[in-house]
N, C-alpha and C positions, 0 to 999 in steps of 0.2 A: 514687758511684752507678754501677752498671753501665749501659752504654748500649744494649745490645740484649737481647732476651729470651734469646737463645742464651748470652750472657755471664752473665746472671742465673742461668740454669739451671746452667751449669758451676760457678759459684761456690757455688751452693746445694748441689749434689751433693757438692762438695769439703767443705762444712761438715757433711755428714751428713743433709741433707734428702733424702727419697726420692720426693717427688711435687712436681711444679712445674706450675702452670697459670696461665691468664689468666682473671681474673674481670671480668665487665662488669656494672656496677650501673646501673639506670635512674635518671633524675632524681628527686630527693626521696624516694627509698626509705628507709624506716625499718626497721631490723632490731632488734627488741626484745632485751633482755638474754638472752644465751645463752652457752654454752661450746663449745669444740671439744675433741675427744679427741686432739689433735695440737698440737705446737709450730708456730708460724708465723713466717716471716721474709718480709717483703713490701715492695714499693715501689709507690707511687702513680705511674702514668704518664700519667694524664689525669684532669682534674676534681679534686674534693676531697670530703672527708667528715669528720665529727666522730666520733671514737672515744671512747666513754665507758667508763672503767674505774674502778669505785667512784665517788667524787665528782669525779674528774679528767676533764675533757673536753679532748681534744687535737685540734686542727684539722690534718688532713693534706692537703697539696696535691701536685700533680704534682712529682715529684722527691724527695719525702719517703719515706725508708725507715721501717719500724717492725717490731717483734718483739712477739710475744705468746705466753706460755707456755700449754701445755695446761691445760684446766680453769679458766681465769681468766674469771669472768663479765664480759661487756662488751656494749655496744650500739653500733650504727652508724647514722648519719644522713647520707645522701648529699646533696650539693649540687644546685643547679639544672641542672647539666650531667651529673649522674651521675658515674661514675668507672670507670676501668680500673685494675686492680690486678694486678701480677704477684705470685703467692703460691707460696711454697715451704712444704711441710708435712713435718714429721718425725713419722711415725706410730709408735706404740709397738710 
């Protein structure tokens, strides 16, 4: 895992991602099933959330990286602390 946002950004740009941002999610937020028109490479830096893809639920906690291809239906359910996630996007 990268240790700073600057390092995460540099690695992401080297991998071809063209947009990097910090997302802050409030406690217990539920984001119903949706898709994104971009590929995602991300790492949870604070808190935790459940990512549901199809029938599979993955619990992601601080330090956990994840990737999600564009147009993949998924849902998000954030924990009692909410979460901070560094997100790199590869826009088409």
